[in-house]
N, C-alpha and C positions, 0 to 999 in steps of 0.2 A: 802535639796538645792543641793543635789549631780547632778552632770552633768558630762557626758563622752563623750570624743572626741577622735578621732585618730589622732596622730601626724604625719603628713606626712613629707617626706623630712629629716629623721633624721639617716642618715647612721650609726652614731656612737652608735646607739642602737642595730644595727644588727652585728657590727663586730668591733674590736679594744679593747683597754683597757677597756672602760666602760662597753661593751658588757661582757667581761671576768669577770668583777667584779659582775655584775648582775647574770651572770650563776653560779659563784661560790655560791652566797648567795640565788639564787631561787632553793633551793632543800631541800628535807627531812622536809618538811612541814614549811619551813620558806619562806618569801617573801621579795623581795627588790625592790625599785623604785627609780629613779631619782627625786629629789625634787627641789624646791625653783627656783633659778635664771636661771638655765640652761634650765629648762622647760619654764619659762616666756620668756627667749631670744629666745628659738627654735620657740615658737608660734608668737613672733613679728618680727621673721627674722632678729635677731640681733645676731652678733658673739657670740658664747659661751665663758665664762671665765672658772671659776672651776666648775666641775661637783660634785655635792653632792648626797650622796645616804642615803636613809632611810632604814632600815630593822626590821623584827619582831625578828632576832636573837640577842641574848644577845653579849655584847663585848667579852666576853670570847669564845664565839662560832665563832664569827668574825675571832678572832685571830687564833683559833684552824684550821679553814678552810683555811685560808691564808696560815699558815704554812704547811698544807698538799700539797697546790698547789704552793709551793716555792715562795710565794708572800711576799715581805716585808711588815710587819705591824709595825706601831708606835703608842703607846697609848696616842695620843696628848691630849685627853680629856676625859679619861675613866671614871672618876668620874661622868661625864654627858653622858656617853655612846658613846663617839666618839673614833674611831679607824682609823687612816689614813693608807690606803693601796697604796702602790706604785706599778704601773704596767708599765713597759716600761719607767721609769722615770717620769710617770705622776702621781700626787698624788690624791687621792679620799678620802674625808672624809665620812666615814661611821658611821652613828648614829642610835643607836637603838631607836625605837619607844618610846616616852615619853609623860608624861604630868606633869605639875607643880602643886605640891600639895600645895606648900607655895612659895611666892616670898618676897625677901628682896632687893627691888630696882633692881640692875642688877643681883643679885644671886637668885637662885631659889632651892628649895628643890624637886627633881624630882624622879618620879616612873617609871619604864620601863613598857611598855604594848605592846598590839598587835592591838590597835584600831587606824586606819589610819584617821578616822574622829576626834578623840580627839587630835591627833598629829598635824593635820592641823591648829584646832582651837586655838592651843597655839601660832601660829606663828603671826608676825607683820601685814602684809597687804595681802589682798585677791590675789594679783598678784604673791605673793610669796608663796601662800599656796597649790599650785598645785603639782601634782606627775605625774609621767608617767611610766608604767611598761615596762618591756621588749619587749613587744609586741608591743609598741607605742600607747597604750591607756593611754589618759590622765584623770586623775580622779580629780574632783573638787568638794570639799565639802564645799566650803566658798564663792562661787560667783566669783572666780577669773577670769574664762573665760569671763564672761559678761564684768568685768572691763577691761579686755584686749582689747576687742571689743570696748569699749567706751574710751579708753586711760584714765582711772580713778585709781587714788591711794587711797585706802580706808582701814581703819583699819579693822581688823577681830573682830567682836564683839563690846563690848564698847571701843571707843577710848580712854576715860579717863583711864580705866583700863589698856588698853595695854601700855599706857604712863607711868603710874604709876610703871609698871613692870621694865621699862628702860626709863629714860628720853632721852637718846640718840635717841629714837624713834622720838622725836620732830624734829630733825636735819635730820633724815632718811626720815620722810615724805616728807619734802621739796626736798630733794635730788631725791628721787625716782619720785616725781612728775616731777621734771626738767628734768630727764632722760626719763621717760616713759609715763608721763601724757600729756594731751592736755587741753587747756582752764583753767577755774578757778580751784582752788584747792578744793577738797571735803570740803564743809561747816562744817559738824560735826567734821572731823578731824582737821580742821583749828581752830575751836573754842576751841577744846580740847587742841591743842598745845599752843594757847594763854593763856589759863586759867593756864595751868601748867608751864608756862615759867620760874618761880621761880626754879624749879628743874634743869634748866641748870646749876645752880651755883655749884650743886654737882658733876658735871661730871669732868672728869680728861682732861686736856689741851691736852694730847695725843689723846684722842678719839674725842675731838672737832676737832682738827687738821685734823685727818684723814677723818671725814665726810665733813668739810668745803671745804678741798682741792678737793675732788671729786665733791662737789656740785657746785662750781663756774666754772667748766668746763663742765658741763652738758649743754644739748642743750637749755634747757628752764630755765637756771640759771637766767636771766634778770627778768623775771616774778616772780619767785619764791623769789628773792632777795626783790622785791616791796613788796610782800605779807608777807614776814618776818618782813620788817621794818614797815609797817602798823600795825602789830600785836605786836610790841614793843619787838620783839625778837633779833634783831641785837645789840642794844646798851649792854645788858647784855653779849653778847659774845665777843664784841670788847672792851668794856669800853670806848667807844668814838663814834664820829659821823660817819654813814656809808653813802657814797656817791653813791646810787643807779643810778643817772644820768651818772656820769663818768663811773660806770661800765657797764651800757648798751652800752655806746659809745665805751668803749673798745673792747667789743664783736663785735660790728659793724666794728670797725676798723681791728681787725684780719681777719674778713671775706673779707673786701675790699683789704687787703694786701695778702690774700691766705695764712695766718699763722695758724698754728695748735694752738688750744687754750693753753694758758699758765696760769697754776694756780697762778704763783708769779704776772704776769701782771695784772690778773683780781684782785687779793687780793690787790695790790697796788691801783688800780683804785677805789676800793670799800672802803678803809680804810686809805689811806695815802695821806695826804696834805703836811706834813713837816717830815723831818727825825725823830722827837720825836715819831710821830705815827709809823712809821716803827719799831722802838725799842720796842715801848708799844705792838704791835701786834706780834712781833717776841717772846716777852716774855709769852704773854698770851696763844700763840698756841704752844710754845716750838718747833718754827721752828728750822731747821737744821742751822749750821754756814752758809752753802752756801745759802740757803733760805733767812736767815736774812741778809746776805751781799747784795743780790740781791734787796731786798726790801728796804733796806737803801739806795742804789745807786739810785734807781728810785726816791726816795722822795728828793734827794739832789739837791735843786735849780732848780727844773724841770721848775719853772716859767719863767726862764730866756731863754728857749728855743722858746716860741712862737714868731714868726716875724722874727728869726735870718735868715741871708743870708747864701749861701753856703760856703763863706770863714769862717764864724764863725762856722757853722756845721763841717767843715773839723777839726778845731781846737778841737772841742768837740769829734770828732770821734778819733782823735789821743790821746787825753788824756784819753779816756774811754775804747777804744777797741770795737769792733762791737757789741757784745751782750748787753753789759751795755748801749752803745750809744742809739741802736735801742729800748731798753726797756723804758729808760727815756724818749726818744722823743715821743714814743707811749703814755706814761702817760700825757705828756704835751698836746698831741693832744685830748686825751681823756677828759681832763679837761677843754679844750676849745670847745668842741664839735665836733662830728664825722663827721658832714655835713658841717663844715665850712672850706674853704681854702683847700678843698681835694688834688688838684693838687699840691699846694705848700708842704703840709705835705707829700704827696706820694714822691715827690721828694726828701725831706730831709731823709725819711725813706729809701729810696733805694740808698742813697749815698754810703754804703759799697759796692754795687754790681757795681758800675761805678768807685769807686776811692779807691785805696789803700795807706794808708799814709806810706811815705818812713821814714827809721830810721833816727834818729837825726845824722847827719855826723860828726859834731865836737867832738873831744875826748879830755880827760884830758891832753894828750901830747900837744896838741895845745895850751893850756894855761900855761903849765908848761914852754914851750918854750918862753912864753911871759912875764915870770917873776913871775908867781903866783906859791906860795909854796903848796905842798902837804898838805892836812888837811882840816877842814871845810871851809876855804876861797875858796879852789878849788871847792868844791861842790857848794858853792854859786854862784860862777861865772859860773859854768856849767848850773845851774838853769837859771840865767839871760840870757844866751846865746841862751839858748832853747826857752825861751819866745820871745825873739828877732827874731829868725828863724821862730817860728810859726807865729809872727805878719808880717814877710816879705813873707808869703805865701810858706814856705817849699822849699827855693832855695837850688840848688845842684850845682851851678857854684862856681868853686874854688876861684874866686876874690870876689865874692859876701860873700862866707862864711869866707873868710880872714878879709873882712871889719866888718863882724859882730864880729868876734873874737876880732878885734883890738878895735872896739868901746865898746865892753863889758869890757875889761879890763882896758879901758881908764874911763870909767864910774864907775867901782869898785874901782879904784885907787882914783878917785877923791872924791867919797862918803865915802871912809875909811881913808882919808888923816887926819893925827893927827895934 
């Protein structure tokens, strides 16, 4: 099944840190190639992230050559043949060719080798099984070039076997389809994922979180979520209902507003109807404190926002601050449907760009001067006065403020009279 093609427009192969690492390893009978995602992205004209390199040289030889060339080496996964070389501040994972002789879920017993075909066949998807040598020749031993042309994400070999090696590949199948695929998911891969969905229970929350936060912001995430939901994959992940309709609406709203994709906004639209949902998701996915707080804020009484006028919106913005206000508002919009009342929702969402909330102008001293003693009573009076100030639409006129202070003290005194 091998196919060869020349990779054009890849200057990083000819010069720079990656070229230096390839030159270091392509000598004295050894061969090195760039593998995986960098090759896939280069062929798809997508910006490169990490550049990983495979080599026939054993890890000890990689380290020896790096030392001789004054290149920093870090044995990041040396038991699996991986050494990280750092050139001009850029890290490169260099892994010796290998094949899995036995697998134990995510772990595998490996043997180092020199066979590029066997090394490609042990990878997950055909579009990730490509390699390119220093001259720009792309080597395809698994049909990845055809699948890139077709925008198809397909397991290498038997999908069930690939999944059994690591059940995280179920999530990666849908994430890669959302990021690089087009049309319907590959049927053989999909059916294998559905059949193996019980294996998701054995994955750590941290690994699931990593994949899901990447998946929800991918270009084709809406379709991928529907496919996952139809296959019964979402409920085991989230422990509750998944709302694919609001999720798709949130994606459309972000596009309407010109906003960058937000993993937390999209996760909220997909999983959060009430704050209890937010807490469950934060626990199941081991979200950070900041992520959990954002999810909880979005889920807090969002249903009060549809239909509110601008005066109400200003009070919400004052209480929440700009980002939490916008995110909760967008969740409310997504739950009512992206295509409904677009102009009204857009006006509310852009309020922070047109209006900045003033600071509450009354101070503790204003109430101490009116006979309120320092302590809990003073804090209570300040809260009442702030509520009255908000209800009066943020006045700054001294006479109006004095009236608010007088009325608040009078009300407090009346309500707390013995």
